[in-house]
HTML snippet that shows the backbone in 3Dmol.js (N, CA, C, O; Angstrom):
<script src="https://3Dmol.org/build/3Dmol-min.js"></script>
<div id="view" style="width:600px;height:400px;position:relative"></div>
<script>
const pdb = `
ATOM      1  N   MET A   1      14.961 148.568-122.741  1.00  0.00           N
ATOM      2  CA  MET A   1      14.071 149.671-122.496  1.00  0.00           C
ATOM      3  C   MET A   1      14.574 150.458-121.289  1.00  0.00           C
ATOM      4  O   MET A   1      14.775 149.869-120.227  1.00  0.00           O
ATOM      5  N   PRO A   2      14.784 151.781-121.417  1.00  0.00           N
ATOM      6  CA  PRO A   2      15.258 152.590-120.299  1.00  0.00           C
ATOM      7  C   PRO A   2      14.277 152.555-119.135  1.00  0.00           C
ATOM      8  O   PRO A   2      13.063 152.470-119.317  1.00  0.00           O
ATOM      9  N   GLN A   3      14.840 152.624-117.938  1.00  0.00           N
ATOM     10  CA  GLN A   3      14.040 152.691-116.728  1.00  0.00           C
ATOM     11  C   GLN A   3      14.537 153.869-115.911  1.00  0.00           C
ATOM     12  O   GLN A   3      15.739 154.129-115.849  1.00  0.00           O
ATOM     13  N   PHE A   4      13.610 154.579-115.284  1.00  0.00           N
ATOM     14  CA  PHE A   4      14.001 155.762-114.537  1.00  0.00           C
ATOM     15  C   PHE A   4      13.129 155.903-113.310  1.00  0.00           C
ATOM     16  O   PHE A   4      11.905 155.992-113.414  1.00  0.00           O
ATOM     17  N   ASN A   5      13.753 155.923-112.153  1.00  0.00           N
ATOM     18  CA  ASN A   5      13.053 156.164-110.907  1.00  0.00           C
ATOM     19  C   ASN A   5      13.604 157.461-110.340  1.00  0.00           C
ATOM     20  O   ASN A   5      14.681 157.457-109.743  1.00  0.00           O
ATOM     21  N   PRO A   6      12.885 158.587-110.511  1.00  0.00           N
ATOM     22  CA  PRO A   6      13.427 159.887-110.122  1.00  0.00           C
ATOM     23  C   PRO A   6      13.481 160.134-108.625  1.00  0.00           C
ATOM     24  O   PRO A   6      14.085 161.117-108.195  1.00  0.00           O
ATOM     25  N   GLY A   7      12.872 159.277-107.816  1.00  0.00           N
ATOM     26  CA  GLY A   7      12.886 159.503-106.383  1.00  0.00           C
ATOM     27  C   GLY A   7      12.026 160.689-105.994  1.00  0.00           C
ATOM     28  O   GLY A   7      11.211 161.157-106.789  1.00  0.00           O
ATOM     29  N   VAL A   8      12.203 161.175-104.784  1.00  0.00           N
ATOM     30  CA  VAL A   8      11.358 162.258-104.279  1.00  0.00           C
ATOM     31  C   VAL A   8      11.758 163.623-104.818  1.00  0.00           C
ATOM     32  O   VAL A   8      10.917 164.520-104.881  1.00  0.00           O
ATOM     33  N   ASP A   9      13.000 163.807-105.202  1.00  0.00           N
ATOM     34  CA  ASP A   9      13.466 165.101-105.725  1.00  0.00           C
ATOM     35  C   ASP A   9      13.613 165.026-107.241  1.00  0.00           C
ATOM     36  O   ASP A   9      14.719 165.109-107.774  1.00  0.00           O
ATOM     37  N   GLN A  10      12.501 164.870-107.915  1.00  0.00           N
ATOM     38  CA  GLN A  10      12.445 164.600-109.350  1.00  0.00           C
ATOM     39  C   GLN A  10      13.196 165.618-110.201  1.00  0.00           C
ATOM     40  O   GLN A  10      13.781 165.247-111.219  1.00  0.00           O
ATOM     41  N   ASN A  11      13.195 166.873-109.815  1.00  0.00           N
ATOM     42  CA  ASN A  11      13.829 167.911-110.621  1.00  0.00           C
ATOM     43  C   ASN A  11      15.342 167.924-110.505  1.00  0.00           C
ATOM     44  O   ASN A  11      16.000 168.739-111.151  1.00  0.00           O
ATOM     45  N   ARG A  12      15.901 167.046-109.701  1.00  0.00           N
ATOM     46  CA  ARG A  12      17.347 167.008-109.504  1.00  0.00           C
ATOM     47  C   ARG A  12      17.988 165.755-110.093  1.00  0.00           C
ATOM     48  O   ARG A  12      19.182 165.534-109.891  1.00  0.00           O
ATOM     49  N   ARG A  13      17.240 164.940-110.807  1.00  0.00           N
ATOM     50  CA  ARG A  13      17.753 163.696-111.373  1.00  0.00           C
ATOM     51  C   ARG A  13      17.964 163.842-112.877  1.00  0.00           C
ATOM     52  O   ARG A  13      17.232 164.559-113.559  1.00  0.00           O
ATOM     53  N   LEU A  14      18.977 163.149-113.371  1.00  0.00           N
ATOM     54  CA  LEU A  14      19.281 163.200-114.795  1.00  0.00           C
ATOM     55  C   LEU A  14      19.629 161.800-115.280  1.00  0.00           C
ATOM     56  O   LEU A  14      20.184 160.993-114.534  1.00  0.00           O
ATOM     57  N   MET A  15      19.301 161.524-116.524  1.00  0.00           N
ATOM     58  CA  MET A  15      19.614 160.250-117.153  1.00  0.00           C
ATOM     59  C   MET A  15      20.471 160.548-118.396  1.00  0.00           C
ATOM     60  O   MET A  15      20.100 161.364-119.240  1.00  0.00           O
ATOM     61  N   LEU A  16      21.607 159.875-118.486  1.00  0.00           N
ATOM     62  CA  LEU A  16      22.485 159.973-119.659  1.00  0.00           C
ATOM     63  C   LEU A  16      22.594 158.601-120.301  1.00  0.00           C
ATOM     64  O   LEU A  16      22.334 157.579-119.667  1.00  0.00           O
ATOM     65  N   PHE A  17      22.981 158.595-121.557  1.00  0.00           N
ATOM     66  CA  PHE A  17      23.232 157.344-122.261  1.00  0.00           C
ATOM     67  C   PHE A  17      24.651 157.390-122.807  1.00  0.00           C
ATOM     68  O   PHE A  17      25.082 158.400-123.363  1.00  0.00           O
ATOM     69  N   ALA A  18      25.370 156.289-122.642  1.00  0.00           N
ATOM     70  CA  ALA A  18      26.752 156.198-123.106  1.00  0.00           C
ATOM     71  C   ALA A  18      26.945 154.893-123.867  1.00  0.00           C
ATOM     72  O   ALA A  18      26.403 153.855-123.488  1.00  0.00           O
ATOM     73  N   ALA A  19      27.719 154.958-124.936  1.00  0.00           N
ATOM     74  CA  ALA A  19      28.024 153.769-125.726  1.00  0.00           C
ATOM     75  C   ALA A  19      29.268 153.089-125.166  1.00  0.00           C
ATOM     76  O   ALA A  19      30.206 153.747-124.715  1.00  0.00           O
ATOM     77  N   ASN A  20      29.255 151.763-125.206  1.00  0.00           N
ATOM     78  CA  ASN A  20      30.420 150.939-124.858  1.00  0.00           C
ATOM     79  C   ASN A  20      30.949 151.187-123.450  1.00  0.00           C
ATOM     80  O   ASN A  20      32.162 151.205-123.241  1.00  0.00           O
ATOM     81  N   LEU A  21      30.072 151.374-122.502  1.00  0.00           N
ATOM     82  CA  LEU A  21      30.444 151.553-121.104  1.00  0.00           C
ATOM     83  C   LEU A  21      30.349 150.198-120.420  1.00  0.00           C
ATOM     84  O   LEU A  21      29.261 149.629-120.324  1.00  0.00           O
ATOM     85  N   THR A  22      31.470 149.677-119.946  1.00  0.00           N
ATOM     86  CA  THR A  22      31.496 148.333-119.379  1.00  0.00           C
ATOM     87  C   THR A  22      32.116 148.346-117.995  1.00  0.00           C
ATOM     88  O   THR A  22      33.247 148.798-117.814  1.00  0.00           O
ATOM     89  N   LEU A  23      31.374 147.850-117.025  1.00  0.00           N
ATOM     90  CA  LEU A  23      31.904 147.711-115.675  1.00  0.00           C
ATOM     91  C   LEU A  23      32.755 146.453-115.582  1.00  0.00           C
ATOM     92  O   LEU A  23      32.509 145.475-116.288  1.00  0.00           O
ATOM     93  N   ASN A  24      33.751 146.484-114.713  1.00  0.00           N
ATOM     94  CA  ASN A  24      34.526 145.285-114.421  1.00  0.00           C
ATOM     95  C   ASN A  24      33.730 144.406-113.467  1.00  0.00           C
ATOM     96  O   ASN A  24      32.839 144.887-112.766  1.00  0.00           O
ATOM     97  N   GLN A  25      34.051 143.129-113.442  1.00  0.00           N
ATOM     98  CA  GLN A  25      33.379 142.220-112.519  1.00  0.00           C
ATOM     99  C   GLN A  25      33.545 142.745-111.099  1.00  0.00           C
ATOM    100  O   GLN A  25      34.655 143.086-110.689  1.00  0.00           O
ATOM    101  N   GLY A  26      32.466 142.811-110.357  1.00  0.00           N
ATOM    102  CA  GLY A  26      32.494 143.301-108.987  1.00  0.00           C
ATOM    103  C   GLY A  26      32.252 144.800-108.849  1.00  0.00           C
ATOM    104  O   GLY A  26      31.992 145.283-107.747  1.00  0.00           O
ATOM    105  N   ASP A  27      32.334 145.546-109.954  1.00  0.00           N
ATOM    106  CA  ASP A  27      32.049 146.982-109.918  1.00  0.00           C
ATOM    107  C   ASP A  27      30.561 147.218-109.696  1.00  0.00           C
ATOM    108  O   ASP A  27      29.725 146.406-110.092  1.00  0.00           O
ATOM    109  N   THR A  28      30.247 148.327-109.066  1.00  0.00           N
ATOM    110  CA  THR A  28      28.864 148.773-108.939  1.00  0.00           C
ATOM    111  C   THR A  28      28.716 150.060-109.749  1.00  0.00           C
ATOM    112  O   THR A  28      29.693 150.562-110.305  1.00  0.00           O
ATOM    113  N   SER A  29      27.508 150.587-109.814  1.00  0.00           N
ATOM    114  CA  SER A  29      27.281 151.837-110.554  1.00  0.00           C
ATOM    115  C   SER A  29      28.120 152.974-109.975  1.00  0.00           C
ATOM    116  O   SER A  29      28.434 153.927-110.689  1.00  0.00           O
ATOM    117  N   ALA A  30      28.488 152.895-108.696  1.00  0.00           N
ATOM    118  CA  ALA A  30      29.300 153.941-108.072  1.00  0.00           C
ATOM    119  C   ALA A  30      30.705 154.030-108.667  1.00  0.00           C
ATOM    120  O   ALA A  30      31.422 154.990-108.384  1.00  0.00           O
ATOM    121  N   ALA A  31      31.117 153.065-109.476  1.00  0.00           N
ATOM    122  CA  ALA A  31      32.411 153.134-110.161  1.00  0.00           C
ATOM    123  C   ALA A  31      32.404 154.211-111.246  1.00  0.00           C
ATOM    124  O   ALA A  31      33.461 154.651-111.699  1.00  0.00           O
ATOM    125  N   VAL A  32      31.213 154.629-111.655  1.00  0.00           N
ATOM    126  CA  VAL A  32      31.062 155.650-112.684  1.00  0.00           C
ATOM    127  C   VAL A  32      30.937 157.017-112.014  1.00  0.00           C
ATOM    128  O   VAL A  32      30.086 157.219-111.148  1.00  0.00           O
ATOM    129  N   THR A  33      31.787 157.946-112.423  1.00  0.00           N
ATOM    130  CA  THR A  33      31.747 159.313-111.914  1.00  0.00           C
ATOM    131  C   THR A  33      31.359 160.239-113.051  1.00  0.00           C
ATOM    132  O   THR A  33      31.889 160.138-114.157  1.00  0.00           O
ATOM    133  N   ILE A  34      30.437 161.135-112.771  1.00  0.00           N
ATOM    134  CA  ILE A  34      30.023 162.136-113.745  1.00  0.00           C
ATOM    135  C   ILE A  34      30.623 163.457-113.280  1.00  0.00           C
ATOM    136  O   ILE A  34      30.407 163.874-112.142  1.00  0.00           O
ATOM    137  N   THR A  35      31.376 164.114-114.157  1.00  0.00           N
ATOM    138  CA  THR A  35      31.972 165.410-113.847  1.00  0.00           C
ATOM    139  C   THR A  35      31.150 166.493-114.523  1.00  0.00           C
ATOM    140  O   THR A  35      30.886 166.440-115.724  1.00  0.00           O
ATOM    141  N   LEU A  36      30.752 167.472-113.730  1.00  0.00           N
ATOM    142  CA  LEU A  36      29.958 168.598-114.214  1.00  0.00           C
ATOM    143  C   LEU A  36      30.748 169.876-113.979  1.00  0.00           C
ATOM    144  O   LEU A  36      31.263 170.094-112.882  1.00  0.00           O
ATOM    145  N   VAL A  37      30.849 170.724-115.000  1.00  0.00           N
ATOM    146  CA  VAL A  37      31.463 172.051-114.861  1.00  0.00           C
ATOM    147  C   VAL A  37      30.365 173.053-115.176  1.00  0.00           C
ATOM    148  O   VAL A  37      29.921 173.167-116.319  1.00  0.00           O
ATOM    149  N   ASP A  38      29.927 173.788-114.137  1.00  0.00           N
ATOM    150  CA  ASP A  38      28.759 174.651-114.296  1.00  0.00           C
ATOM    151  C   ASP A  38      29.098 176.009-114.919  1.00  0.00           C
ATOM    152  O   ASP A  38      30.241 176.267-115.295  1.00  0.00           O
ATOM    153  N   GLY A  39      28.086 176.864-115.018  1.00  0.00           N
ATOM    154  CA  GLY A  39      28.235 178.191-115.624  1.00  0.00           C
ATOM    155  C   GLY A  39      29.194 179.101-114.889  1.00  0.00           C
ATOM    156  O   GLY A  39      29.646 180.095-115.457  1.00  0.00           O
ATOM    157  N   ASN A  40      29.521 178.792-113.637  1.00  0.00           N
ATOM    158  CA  ASN A  40      30.502 179.563-112.866  1.00  0.00           C
ATOM    159  C   ASN A  40      31.872 178.908-112.880  1.00  0.00           C
ATOM    160  O   ASN A  40      32.743 179.277-112.093  1.00  0.00           O
ATOM    161  N   SER A  41      32.072 177.940-113.765  1.00  0.00           N
ATOM    162  CA  SER A  41      33.322 177.174-113.881  1.00  0.00           C
ATOM    163  C   SER A  41      33.650 176.380-112.625  1.00  0.00           C
ATOM    164  O   SER A  41      34.810 176.036-112.399  1.00  0.00           O
ATOM    165  N   GLN A  42      32.645 176.084-111.805  1.00  0.00           N
ATOM    166  CA  GLN A  42      32.841 175.237-110.630  1.00  0.00           C
ATOM    167  C   GLN A  42      32.673 173.780-111.052  1.00  0.00           C
ATOM    168  O   GLN A  42      31.746 173.452-111.793  1.00  0.00           O
ATOM    169  N   THR A  43      33.561 172.908-110.586  1.00  0.00           N
ATOM    170  CA  THR A  43      33.540 171.499-110.949  1.00  0.00           C
ATOM    171  C   THR A  43      32.910 170.667-109.834  1.00  0.00           C
ATOM    172  O   THR A  43      33.205 170.856-108.654  1.00  0.00           O
ATOM    173  N   PHE A  44      32.037 169.743-110.237  1.00  0.00           N
ATOM    174  CA  PHE A  44      31.389 168.816-109.315  1.00  0.00           C
ATOM    175  C   PHE A  44      31.610 167.403-109.843  1.00  0.00           C
ATOM    176  O   PHE A  44      31.480 167.164-111.044  1.00  0.00           O
ATOM    177  N   ASN A  45      31.940 166.476-108.965  1.00  0.00           N
ATOM    178  CA  ASN A  45      32.045 165.062-109.312  1.00  0.00           C
ATOM    179  C   ASN A  45      30.977 164.313-108.531  1.00  0.00           C
ATOM    180  O   ASN A  45      30.965 164.341-107.300  1.00  0.00           O
ATOM    181  N   VAL A  46      30.088 163.649-109.241  1.00  0.00           N
ATOM    182  CA  VAL A  46      29.028 162.872-108.596  1.00  0.00           C
ATOM    183  C   VAL A  46      29.107 161.436-109.088  1.00  0.00           C
ATOM    184  O   VAL A  46      29.536 161.180-110.213  1.00  0.00           O
ATOM    185  N   THR A  47      28.698 160.513-108.251  1.00  0.00           N
ATOM    186  CA  THR A  47      28.705 159.110-108.651  1.00  0.00           C
ATOM    187  C   THR A  47      27.341 158.719-109.205  1.00  0.00           C
ATOM    188  O   THR A  47      26.313 159.284-108.830  1.00  0.00           O
ATOM    189  N   ALA A  48      27.355 157.759-110.088  1.00  0.00           N
ATOM    190  CA  ALA A  48      26.105 157.247-110.657  1.00  0.00           C
ATOM    191  C   ALA A  48      25.324 156.525-109.580  1.00  0.00           C
ATOM    192  O   ALA A  48      25.898 155.814-108.754  1.00  0.00           O
ATOM    193  N   GLU A  49      24.012 156.708-109.590  1.00  0.00           N
ATOM    194  CA  GLU A  49      23.138 155.992-108.655  1.00  0.00           C
ATOM    195  C   GLU A  49      22.684 154.665-109.252  1.00  0.00           C
ATOM    196  O   GLU A  49      22.425 153.698-108.536  1.00  0.00           O
ATOM    197  N   ASP A  50      22.593 154.641-110.575  1.00  0.00           N
ATOM    198  CA  ASP A  50      22.125 153.435-111.253  1.00  0.00           C
ATOM    199  C   ASP A  50      22.771 153.376-112.625  1.00  0.00           C
ATOM    200  O   ASP A  50      22.923 154.396-113.297  1.00  0.00           O
ATOM    201  N   LEU A  51      23.144 152.193-113.027  1.00  0.00           N
ATOM    202  CA  LEU A  51      23.727 151.955-114.347  1.00  0.00           C
ATOM    203  C   LEU A  51      23.166 150.644-114.854  1.00  0.00           C
ATOM    204  O   LEU A  51      23.203 149.630-114.156  1.00  0.00           O
ATOM    205  N   ARG A  52      22.642 150.666-116.083  1.00  0.00           N
ATOM    206  CA  ARG A  52      22.101 149.420-116.644  1.00  0.00           C
ATOM    207  C   ARG A  52      22.287 149.430-118.156  1.00  0.00           C
ATOM    208  O   ARG A  52      22.203 150.470-118.809  1.00  0.00           O
ATOM    209  N   ALA A  53      22.541 148.246-118.687  1.00  0.00           N
ATOM    210  CA  ALA A  53      22.679 148.083-120.136  1.00  0.00           C
ATOM    211  C   ALA A  53      21.302 148.187-120.782  1.00  0.00           C
ATOM    212  O   ALA A  53      20.301 147.746-120.217  1.00  0.00           O
ATOM    213  N   ILE A  54      21.269 148.774-121.967  1.00  0.00           N
ATOM    214  CA  ILE A  54      20.041 148.838-122.757  1.00  0.00           C
ATOM    215  C   ILE A  54      20.060 147.627-123.687  1.00  0.00           C
ATOM    216  O   ILE A  54      20.968 147.486-124.506  1.00  0.00           O
ATOM    217  N   SER A  55      19.085 146.775-123.564  1.00  0.00           N
ATOM    218  CA  SER A  55      19.037 145.526-124.333  1.00  0.00           C
ATOM    219  C   SER A  55      19.181 145.755-125.828  1.00  0.00           C
ATOM    220  O   SER A  55      18.617 146.693-126.391  1.00  0.00           O
ATOM    221  N   ASN A  56      19.940 144.885-126.448  1.00  0.00           N
ATOM    222  CA  ASN A  56      20.122 144.854-127.910  1.00  0.00           C
ATOM    223  C   ASN A  56      20.761 146.114-128.472  1.00  0.00           C
ATOM    224  O   ASN A  56      20.561 146.442-129.641  1.00  0.00           O
ATOM    225  N   THR A  57      21.532 146.827-127.648  1.00  0.00           N
ATOM    226  CA  THR A  57      22.275 148.006-128.110  1.00  0.00           C
ATOM    227  C   THR A  57      23.647 147.998-127.446  1.00  0.00           C
ATOM    228  O   THR A  57      23.928 147.158-126.591  1.00  0.00           O
ATOM    229  N   SER A  58      24.489 148.928-127.842  1.00  0.00           N
ATOM    230  CA  SER A  58      25.788 149.095-127.181  1.00  0.00           C
ATOM    231  C   SER A  58      25.719 150.190-126.113  1.00  0.00           C
ATOM    232  O   SER A  58      26.751 150.608-125.589  1.00  0.00           O
ATOM    233  N   PHE A  59      24.507 150.657-125.787  1.00  0.00           N
ATOM    234  CA  PHE A  59      24.340 151.770-124.860  1.00  0.00           C
ATOM    235  C   PHE A  59      24.031 151.312-123.440  1.00  0.00           C
ATOM    236  O   PHE A  59      23.435 150.259-123.214  1.00  0.00           O
ATOM    237  N   SER A  60      24.459 152.143-122.496  1.00  0.00           N
ATOM    238  CA  SER A  60      24.115 151.987-121.087  1.00  0.00           C
ATOM    239  C   SER A  60      23.404 153.247-120.627  1.00  0.00           C
ATOM    240  O   SER A  60      23.669 154.346-121.115  1.00  0.00           O
ATOM    241  N   GLN A  61      22.506 153.070-119.690  1.00  0.00           N
ATOM    242  CA  GLN A  61      21.772 154.175-119.087  1.00  0.00           C
ATOM    243  C   GLN A  61      22.417 154.495-117.753  1.00  0.00           C
ATOM    244  O   GLN A  61      22.652 153.597-116.944  1.00  0.00           O
ATOM    245  N   ILE A  62      22.706 155.771-117.515  1.00  0.00           N
ATOM    246  CA  ILE A  62      23.334 156.219-116.281  1.00  0.00           C
ATOM    247  C   ILE A  62      22.395 157.217-115.611  1.00  0.00           C
ATOM    248  O   ILE A  62      22.032 158.226-116.215  1.00  0.00           O
ATOM    249  N   ASN A  63      22.002 156.947-114.380  1.00  0.00           N
ATOM    250  CA  ASN A  63      21.149 157.859-113.616  1.00  0.00           C
ATOM    251  C   ASN A  63      21.968 158.446-112.472  1.00  0.00           C
ATOM    252  O   ASN A  63      22.728 157.740-111.809  1.00  0.00           O
ATOM    253  N   PHE A  64      21.803 159.750-112.250  1.00  0.00           N
ATOM    254  CA  PHE A  64      22.496 160.400-111.141  1.00  0.00           C
ATOM    255  C   PHE A  64      21.728 161.629-110.680  1.00  0.00           C
ATOM    256  O   PHE A  64      20.826 162.112-111.364  1.00  0.00           O
ATOM    257  N   ARG A  65      22.103 162.123-109.510  1.00  0.00           N
ATOM    258  CA  ARG A  65      21.477 163.292-108.918  1.00  0.00           C
ATOM    259  C   ARG A  65      22.372 164.500-109.137  1.00  0.00           C
ATOM    260  O   ARG A  65      23.577 164.442-108.893  1.00  0.00           O
ATOM    261  N   LEU A  66      21.776 165.597-109.600  1.00  0.00           N
ATOM    262  CA  LEU A  66      22.517 166.841-109.766  1.00  0.00           C
ATOM    263  C   LEU A  66      22.835 167.455-108.408  1.00  0.00           C
ATOM    264  O   LEU A  66      22.029 167.348-107.484  1.00  0.00           O
ATOM    265  N   PRO A  67      23.991 168.096-108.271  1.00  0.00           N
ATOM    266  CA  PRO A  67      24.310 168.778-107.005  1.00  0.00           C
ATOM    267  C   PRO A  67      23.329 169.924-106.750  1.00  0.00           C
ATOM    268  O   PRO A  67      22.821 170.534-107.690  1.00  0.00           O
ATOM    269  N   ASP A  68      23.068 170.209-105.480  1.00  0.00           N
ATOM    270  CA  ASP A  68      22.128 171.268-105.115  1.00  0.00           C
ATOM    271  C   ASP A  68      22.593 172.656-105.539  1.00  0.00           C
ATOM    272  O   ASP A  68      21.766 173.486-105.917  1.00  0.00           O
ATOM    273  N   ASN A  69      23.884 172.927-105.486  1.00  0.00           N
ATOM    274  CA  ASN A  69      24.385 174.275-105.739  1.00  0.00           C
ATOM    275  C   ASN A  69      24.964 174.458-107.142  1.00  0.00           C
ATOM    276  O   ASN A  69      25.857 175.282-107.338  1.00  0.00           O
ATOM    277  N   LEU A  70      24.469 173.708-108.106  1.00  0.00           N
ATOM    278  CA  LEU A  70      24.891 173.832-109.493  1.00  0.00           C
ATOM    279  C   LEU A  70      24.338 175.137-110.060  1.00  0.00           C
ATOM    280  O   LEU A  70      23.137 175.391-109.967  1.00  0.00           O
ATOM    281  N   ALA A  71      25.201 175.963-110.646  1.00  0.00           N
ATOM    282  CA  ALA A  71      24.782 177.267-111.167  1.00  0.00           C
ATOM    283  C   ALA A  71      23.947 177.106-112.432  1.00  0.00           C
ATOM    284  O   ALA A  71      24.148 176.177-113.214  1.00  0.00           O
ATOM    285  N   ALA A  72      23.009 178.025-112.614  1.00  0.00           N
ATOM    286  CA  ALA A  72      22.199 178.041-113.827  1.00  0.00           C
ATOM    287  C   ALA A  72      23.079 178.361-115.031  1.00  0.00           C
ATOM    288  O   ALA A  72      24.109 179.022-114.904  1.00  0.00           O
ATOM    289  N   GLY A  73      22.658 177.883-116.196  1.00  0.00           N
ATOM    290  CA  GLY A  73      23.388 178.141-117.434  1.00  0.00           C
ATOM    291  C   GLY A  73      23.914 176.864-118.053  1.00  0.00           C
ATOM    292  O   GLY A  73      23.458 175.767-117.732  1.00  0.00           O
ATOM    293  N   THR A  74      24.867 177.018-118.931  1.00  0.00           N
ATOM    294  CA  THR A  74      25.471 175.889-119.623  1.00  0.00           C
ATOM    295  C   THR A  74      26.339 175.084-118.658  1.00  0.00           C
ATOM    296  O   THR A  74      27.077 175.646-117.848  1.00  0.00           O
ATOM    297  N   CYS A  75      26.237 173.768-118.758  1.00  0.00           N
ATOM    298  CA  CYS A  75      27.000 172.866-117.897  1.00  0.00           C
ATOM    299  C   CYS A  75      27.655 171.799-118.777  1.00  0.00           C
ATOM    300  O   CYS A  75      26.980 171.130-119.559  1.00  0.00           O
ATOM    301  N   LEU A  76      28.959 171.649-118.644  1.00  0.00           N
ATOM    302  CA  LEU A  76      29.693 170.630-119.387  1.00  0.00           C
ATOM    303  C   LEU A  76      29.673 169.331-118.597  1.00  0.00           C
ATOM    304  O   LEU A  76      29.821 169.339-117.375  1.00  0.00           O
ATOM    305  N   VAL A  77      29.488 168.212-119.298  1.00  0.00           N
ATOM    306  CA  VAL A  77      29.336 166.911-118.652  1.00  0.00           C
ATOM    307  C   VAL A  77      30.287 165.901-119.280  1.00  0.00           C
ATOM    308  O   VAL A  77      30.358 165.785-120.503  1.00  0.00           O
ATOM    309  N   THR A  78      31.016 165.171-118.442  1.00  0.00           N
ATOM    310  CA  THR A  78      31.806 164.029-118.910  1.00  0.00           C
ATOM    311  C   THR A  78      31.525 162.843-117.992  1.00  0.00           C
ATOM    312  O   THR A  78      31.153 163.007-116.830  1.00  0.00           O
ATOM    313  N   ILE A  79      31.712 161.657-118.538  1.00  0.00           N
ATOM    314  CA  ILE A  79      31.530 160.415-117.800  1.00  0.00           C
ATOM    315  C   ILE A  79      32.904 159.776-117.631  1.00  0.00           C
ATOM    316  O   ILE A  79      33.668 159.672-118.591  1.00  0.00           O
ATOM    317  N   ASN A  80      33.216 159.351-116.411  1.00  0.00           N
ATOM    318  CA  ASN A  80      34.526 158.788-116.103  1.00  0.00           C
ATOM    319  C   ASN A  80      34.365 157.369-115.559  1.00  0.00           C
ATOM    320  O   ASN A  80      33.553 157.126-114.666  1.00  0.00           O
ATOM    321  N   LEU A  81      35.142 156.443-116.100  1.00  0.00           N
ATOM    322  CA  LEU A  81      35.141 155.065-115.617  1.00  0.00           C
ATOM    323  C   LEU A  81      36.506 154.455-115.861  1.00  0.00           C
ATOM    324  O   LEU A  81      37.010 154.465-116.984  1.00  0.00           O
ATOM    325  N   HIS A  82      37.100 153.925-114.806  1.00  0.00           N
ATOM    326  CA  HIS A  82      38.406 153.250-114.882  1.00  0.00           C
ATOM    327  C   HIS A  82      39.472 154.111-115.550  1.00  0.00           C
ATOM    328  O   HIS A  82      40.287 153.611-116.326  1.00  0.00           O
ATOM    329  N   GLY A  83      39.463 155.405-115.244  1.00  0.00           N
ATOM    330  CA  GLY A  83      40.475 156.305-115.792  1.00  0.00           C
ATOM    331  C   GLY A  83      40.213 156.776-117.203  1.00  0.00           C
ATOM    332  O   GLY A  83      40.999 157.551-117.749  1.00  0.00           O
ATOM    333  N   GLN A  84      39.128 156.329-117.809  1.00  0.00           N
ATOM    334  CA  GLN A  84      38.781 156.782-119.156  1.00  0.00           C
ATOM    335  C   GLN A  84      37.679 157.821-119.061  1.00  0.00           C
ATOM    336  O   GLN A  84      36.740 157.680-118.277  1.00  0.00           O
ATOM    337  N   ILE A  85      37.804 158.869-119.869  1.00  0.00           N
ATOM    338  CA  ILE A  85      36.856 159.977-119.850  1.00  0.00           C
ATOM    339  C   ILE A  85      36.153 160.063-121.195  1.00  0.00           C
ATOM    340  O   ILE A  85      36.790 159.968-122.244  1.00  0.00           O
ATOM    341  N   SER A  86      34.839 160.243-121.158  1.00  0.00           N
ATOM    342  CA  SER A  86      34.046 160.339-122.376  1.00  0.00           C
ATOM    343  C   SER A  86      34.253 161.680-123.072  1.00  0.00           C
ATOM    344  O   SER A  86      34.930 162.570-122.557  1.00  0.00           O
ATOM    345  N   ASN A  87      33.661 161.802-124.240  1.00  0.00           N
ATOM    346  CA  ASN A  87      33.566 163.099-124.890  1.00  0.00           C
ATOM    347  C   ASN A  87      32.748 164.016-123.999  1.00  0.00           C
ATOM    348  O   ASN A  87      31.994 163.540-123.151  1.00  0.00           O
ATOM    349  N   THR A  88      32.883 165.310-124.174  1.00  0.00           N
ATOM    350  CA  THR A  88      32.142 166.279-123.376  1.00  0.00           C
ATOM    351  C   THR A  88      30.779 166.539-123.993  1.00  0.00           C
ATOM    352  O   THR A  88      30.661 166.765-125.197  1.00  0.00           O
ATOM    353  N   GLY A  89      29.754 166.504-123.158  1.00  0.00           N
ATOM    354  CA  GLY A  89      28.410 166.864-123.552  1.00  0.00           C
ATOM    355  C   GLY A  89      28.012 168.162-122.883  1.00  0.00           C
ATOM    356  O   GLY A  89      28.688 168.622-121.963  1.00  0.00           O
ATOM    357  N   VAL A  90      26.937 168.749-123.330  1.00  0.00           N
ATOM    358  CA  VAL A  90      26.462 170.012-122.772  1.00  0.00           C
ATOM    359  C   VAL A  90      24.996 169.876-122.386  1.00  0.00           C
ATOM    360  O   VAL A  90      24.181 169.372-123.158  1.00  0.00           O
ATOM    361  N   ILE A  91      24.673 170.334-121.176  1.00  0.00           N
ATOM    362  CA  ILE A  91      23.279 170.425-120.754  1.00  0.00           C
ATOM    363  C   ILE A  91      23.031 171.854-120.299  1.00  0.00           C
ATOM    364  O   ILE A  91      23.973 172.600-120.034  1.00  0.00           O
ATOM    365  N   ARG A  92      21.795 172.223-120.211  1.00  0.00           N
ATOM    366  CA  ARG A  92      21.414 173.566-119.752  1.00  0.00           C
ATOM    367  C   ARG A  92      20.689 173.427-118.423  1.00  0.00           C
ATOM    368  O   ARG A  92      19.737 172.655-118.306  1.00  0.00           O
ATOM    369  N   ILE A  93      21.144 174.180-117.415  1.00  0.00           N
ATOM    370  CA  ILE A  93      20.555 174.164-116.091  1.00  0.00           C
ATOM    371  C   ILE A  93      19.696 175.418-115.931  1.00  0.00           C
ATOM    372  O   ILE A  93      20.190 176.537-116.071  1.00  0.00           O
ATOM    373  N   ALA A  94      18.426 175.228-115.642  1.00  0.00           N
ATOM    374  CA  ALA A  94      17.513 176.339-115.381  1.00  0.00           C
ATOM    375  C   ALA A  94      17.142 176.332-113.903  1.00  0.00           C
ATOM    376  O   ALA A  94      17.004 175.269-113.297  1.00  0.00           O
ATOM    377  N   GLN A  95      16.983 177.510-113.333  1.00  0.00           N
ATOM    378  CA  GLN A  95      16.595 177.558-111.912  1.00  0.00           C
ATOM    379  C   GLN A  95      15.470 178.501-111.692  1.00  0.00           C
ATOM    380  O   GLN A  95      15.016 178.667-110.559  1.00  0.00           O
TER     381      GLN A  95
END
`;
const viewer = $3Dmol.createViewer("view");
viewer.addModel(pdb, "pdb");
viewer.setStyle({}, {cartoon: {color: "spectrum"}});
viewer.zoomTo();
viewer.render();
</script>
C-alpha cells in the first residue's frame, strides 16, 4: 500500500511509481536521482526523499520534492539509478 507524507510544503511533493527498481545493499533512497526538464528546457536533478517497495508487486514508490524554480508547463521526468535511466514520463506543472 503506497504511503505519502507530503511534509509542510504539500504542493511541492510528487510520488512516482517505477517497476523493477532495486537498490543495492547499503543504498539509501538518495541513490535514486530524478531528472526533470521543464518547459524552459532547464534541467534539474533531485534526489529521492523516500523509496519503498509496494507489497506483492514489482513496483516501488518514489517520493521527492519539486525544485522551487521549475517553470510552468510540460516537464519531462526520468528516474536514474546505478547508471540506468528509465523511460521518459511527462507531468504538467501549474503555477
